[in-house]
N, C-alpha and C positions, 0 to 999 in steps of 0.2 A: 542502425538501419543498412543489411546489408543487400544486394544483389547480383543476378550473376545475368540479366536482362542488359546486355548492351548494343548498343549500335552505333555506328560510326559514318560520320558524313567526311566528304573530301574536303581538304583545306580551302577555306576561303581566302582570296586576297583581295586586301582591300585597297580601292585606291583614293584619290583626293583631287577632286578639279580645280586649276589654277581659274580664279574669273577672269585673271586678264588676260591669258594668253587662250584658254580653254583647253588646254593639253590636262592629260592625267597622268599621277604617278602612283608608282605602290608604295602606300606608307606603313603596310604592316599585312600578318599573316595569322588568320583563327581558325583553329583547330575545333572543332564542333564534335560534341559525342551525346547519346544519351543514356543514361540510368535508371532503368525501370519508368522510362517513359518521360523522364525530366531533363531538359536539355541543359546540357553543359557546355562552355566554351574557355579556351584561352589563349590569347593574343600576343605572337612573338613579333618582334621589330625585322627579326632576319627567317626566313624560309627554310634554311637549315634548322632551325630549334624549334621550327612548326614540326618538322617532318621526322627529326627525332622523337619527340615526345608523341607525337601521334601512333608512332612505330612502338613506341613504348606500352601504348596504353591497347594496342593489335597484340603484341605479344603477351602481356597478363592476360587479355580476354581468352587469347589461344592456350593460356596454360590453366586454363579455368581458376583462374582466381575471384574472388570477390571484390563487387566495387561500393564504397560507401558511396549511399546516395544522396547524401548533402555535400559532400566534397568532389562527388564524381571520380573519386579515384582509386583503383586499386591498392589492396593491402601493400605492397612493394612499394609502390610510389609514395602512398600516406608516412612510410614508415622512413623514407629519405629526407622528404620533405622537412618531417620532424627531426631529422637527424642532427642539424645544427640551426641555429639561430644566426642572424645578420651581427650581432653583438657576440657572439663568439667567433664567429668567424672572422671578425674584425681584428680581437684580439689574439686569436693565432697568425693573422698577419703580420699584427706588429713584432711578434714575438720571431716571424721567420723574416723581418727585413732588419731587425736589430741591430745583429751583430755585424752586418754589413754595411750600415748606415752612419755617416754622421752624425753629432750631435743637432746641428741644425737640419739633416734631412729626417732625424727624428721626431721633431719638433713638426716640421710640416707635415707629416704622415698624422701625427698627432691630432691636429687641426683638422685637417682631410676629413677624418673619421670621425672627429667629433662633430661636423656641421652634417655627415650624412647620418650617422647614427641616430641623431634625436627625432630624427624626422621620420626612422624605418621604422616606426611601431605600429602594432594593432590600434591602439587605442590612446587617447590622454587622458582616461579614468583615471583617477589615484597618483597622476603624476605628481612627481615631485617639482620645486621651482625649476626653472629651465637653467638659472645661473647656477644651481648646486647641481645638476646634472651634467651641465658642460665641466665646470670644474673637476665632477667625479671621472670623466672620461680623460680628460686630457690628461690632468696630475697624475692622475692612479690606475684608473683601467688601461692606459694604452700608453704607459709608463713601464717598461717591462722591467727596471730597475727599482719600483716606487711600489707596484702592485700591491707585492704581499705585507707591506708596512701598516701598521697601523693607522685606522684613518678615523676622521668624524665619525660621529654617529648618523649625522643626516646625510654624506657620502655613501656609507654601507648602505643605507636603506634603497637610497636612488638607486644604486647598483643593483640592488634586488628587484625592486620594480623594471629597470629597464630586462635584465635576465628574463623576468614572466612576460615582457610585453613585445618582445623585440620580434620582428617580423622572420618567419623562417629563411636563409640564404635563396630559396627555389624561388622565391616570389620576386625575386628580383629579375629573374626571366618575363615577369610582366610588364609591359611596357608604361602602365600608369604611376609603377613603384620606380621604375628609372628615371622620368619624368621628373616625381618627389626627389629624389636624390641630387639630381643636377639642378634643380631649384635653389636647393640649400649650398649647394656650393657655389651660387652665385649669387648669395645675398650676405650683406651684415647682419649682425644681431641686430639692430633696429629694421630691419627688413628691408631695406634699401640694396640697389645692386652693388655688388662689391667691385673693385677694381679689377679688369680683365685681368692682370697677372695673377690675383688671388684664386679667379675662376678656372684660370687655367692651369695653376699648380695644383689643387683640390680635385678638379677631374682627373688629372695624370694620377694623383694617388688613388682614387677612387677606382679607376680601369685597371690601375695594377692590381689592385684588393679582388675584383672580378675576374681577373686573370689567374689568379690565385686559386680562385672558387673554382674555375674549369678543370686546373690540373688538378685539385682532391676531387673531382667528381660532383662537387656540389652543384655546380652548372652544368647543363648541357654545352653550352655556346656564351659566349661573351655578348650579352646584351647590347653592349654600345657598338659592337662591329657594324656597320655601315647606318650607323644612326645620323643620316642626314636627312631623312625624309619622314618629320616628328614635325607635330605643331611648334613644341618646345623651342624656343631659338635661343644658343647662347649669345652671350653679350660680343661685340664685335673687341677685338685684342689690338690695343696699340702699342706696339715695343718701342718704337721709336722716342727716343729722348724728346724731350720738350726744350725747345732753343731756347726759351727764357730762362734758362736753368744756366744757360752755359754761359761765363762771363770771360770776358775779351783777356789779352794779356796785361793789359795797363790795369783792369781791374782786379786781378790776379795778384798782381804786384802791391797793389795797395791791400791787400786784402792780408796776403801774407805779413806785410808789414805792421798790420793790428792784431795780427796772430799773437807777434812775438812781444807785444805792448800787453796782452790780457796777464792780468795779477802779476806778482811778484817773481815766481819762477815758473808758473803751468805754462806761462806762454812762450818763453824760450827754451825752454822742454821739449815743446810741441812744433816749434816752426819747421823745422827739418822735416818732421812727421809729415807736414801739410804739403810741405813742398815736394815730398818723395810722390803723394796721390797727384799732383799736378805735373811736375817735370820728369817724371817717370811713368805717370800712369798706371800707377800702383791701386789697388784696392784696398783700403782701410786695413783689411786684416792682414795684406801682406806688407803693409809698411810698418804696423805694430810688430809682425814677426822680422824685417829686418835686422840683420848679425852682421857684425863687422868683417868678418871674412868673407861676405857676398859682396864689398864695395870695393871698386877699382878706383882711387881717387887720386890721380896727377896733380903736382901743383899747377900745371897749367893745363888749358883744353878741356876735352869732353871726355869723362870716365865712363864708367861701367858696372850696374847693378846686375850680378848673377846670385840667382835663389830658389829654393826649391819648397820652403816650407810654411804655411800660415798658421797665423794664433787665430783662431774663431770663438767668439764669446758668443756660448749659448747657453749658459746656467747651470749651475751644479747639477741639477735634477738629470742631466741629458747626457754628460761627460761617462764616461767609465770610471775615470780614478775619482770623480767628484769634485775635479775643479771649475773654476769659471770658463776658462778657456781648453779648447781642445786644439792639440797640434795635429794637421793635417797637410798632404801636400795640395798643390797647385789646384784651381778650379779647374776641372774640364781636362787635365790633363792622366796621364798614367803614373803610378807612383816612381819614385823618383825621377823623374824628368826637371829638366831646368830653365831657366829665361832669364836671357841676356838680354838687358835693357840700357841702349846708351844713354848718358843724362848729360845735359847740357853744363857749363862752367857756373852757370847759377846755384843748380843744384851740387855741384860737386864743392862749393865753397860753402854752402850750407852745412853738410856731413862732414866736411872738415872741422869746422867753427865747433859743431856739435860733440864731435868723437875729442876732440882737446879738451872743451870743459866739461863732459859729461862720462867721457869712455864708454866703455861696454859692463855688462855685468859679467857674471860668471860663467853664462851659457853664451856670451859674444852678443847680449842682445841690446840693440843702440838706444830703443826707446823704451820708459820706464816712468813709474811714477818717483819722486822722492824717496819713497818707501822703499822702491823695488819691485813695484807691482805689476802686474799688465795694466794697461790703458783701458778702460771699458767704453764702449759705444757712445755712452752717455756721458763721458768727460769729453769728448770729442763734439759732440753735438754743442754741449755750453759753451767751449770756449768758441767755438764758431760763431753763434750767436751773436756772441759779447763783440766777436769781431767786425762783423756786419755791422754792427749799431755805429762804427766807428769810422770804416773804410767807405760806407756807401750812403745815399742819398735816404731821404723819408721815403721817397718813393722804391726804392730799391730793394729798402729793408723788407716792404710790405709785398713783394715781389718774390717769385720763385729762384730768383738771381743766385746760384751759388748757397742754397740753403742749407744742403746736406752736405756731410763730408765726402761722400761719393760724387759731389759735382764738382768737385777739385780733379779726378780723372776723367770725367766728360771733358772736363774744360781741357785737360792735356791731348786728350787724342784730339777732340775738334781743333787747336793749333797746328797740329802736325799735318792733319788732313787739308787744313787751310794754307798753308805752308807748301803742299804739292808734294807732299810725301807720297811714296809708291803705296796705296792701301795693303799691299802684300806685307810691306814694313812694318807698318801699322798696326796691324792684326797681329802681327808675330809680337813686336814687343808689349802689345797689351795683353798677349793671350787670349785675343779672339780668333775666329774664324773669319775669313775676310768677309763672308755670307753675312756673318753676325753683324760685323763691323758697318756694313751698306746699311745694314737693316734697321740698326741701332742710333747708327747717326746720321739716316737719310738727311734730316732736317738741321742738323748742327753745323754744316757749312755756312756759317755766320759773319759777318764783319769785314768781307772783300766784294760787297756787291758793286759799291762804286769802282773798283778794279775793274770787274767784269764789262760792267755796265760801259764803262769806256773803252774798253775791246769791240764790244757790239757796235757803237758807235763808228769807231773808225771803221770798222766793216759795212757800214751801211752808207758812209760818205760818197 
């Protein structure tokens, strides 16, 4: 049913009172109008979005367009609203980002869009099993390289259901739909709150997809802009490293000694790699990618590591060449930039021993399995767990202390900060900004409390 009988009201500003302070704040803006006497409304988080929508309604009435009595929309806006579903938009966003993203970034995009897309549906009627739907999205729909490959029957059915039931992109201009998506970003599969860093990563992808929608004209404005006055509250983000994970120098020496003893050949091949993560503060993927030409190893004294590439293990489904690992530049730095890291004599000795024993492969890589393959993250994890059982007490084994390979890097950064090394130098060597260094390692300056207490006592005397 259509009608030309349309009336408009002014935009209503919605406020919410703080029960503690008694003050009010603006939380949203509602566009109100009637079609054939039936009241219609649409609420926006930001006023520009509401003003743009009302302007479009008025223009349609001025152009003598008929308005649908049920939806309240003129023909032109009804066509636009049905033009693209969120599912279609999410797929197009994956294609837009694919070529310029690393394999790990592609995985993050797919995981975030999967979390959001499964809840942005009109109804759950006839929905496939949740696990099947998530698998269909993550492994096929949001993987540009695999999307056109043959799929299991249940996957095909799940994607057909989603294509029919996905909400229009334009519905994301409504506050309730954005809240639904953000809530999905903040929860794990079991419904419990996800870790803050996961929420932040997913929200960043969701925001990018919304900005892309604005660029394509599918959204009038980004509904996340100014979204600080909503009843939905995101989890607090804690980015600092837990100091319980950071081992001191004595503990790290004991742990490296036990890494060397794991297995007949595995530990000896990996001890220098772990040494690079600790003594040179390398990320695991940076250590795996280290080449002989990047090492300056004098017979005595300090040496230098000078490198530019990393091997990131993302999986064959996400790399351009179908390999498990992907070669890429240094994290957070422009292409072709290098990082020079001074290394102490302890690491110089480890690397010289490793090169003397195992040499480098045809590509110059120092670290590989006895079959010549690149190490997988799971291998590093298993070796570390075996070494922890021998190097630590039972209580320490059950604690977060040096539980992950990345904790070797944390220990290396903390070692330098505790030694009084200027933060600007530590940040440069570690590949951080100074701001990130302080934020991430704010609580890791540990192990020297007695020294500082002694100095304070001296001042108080």
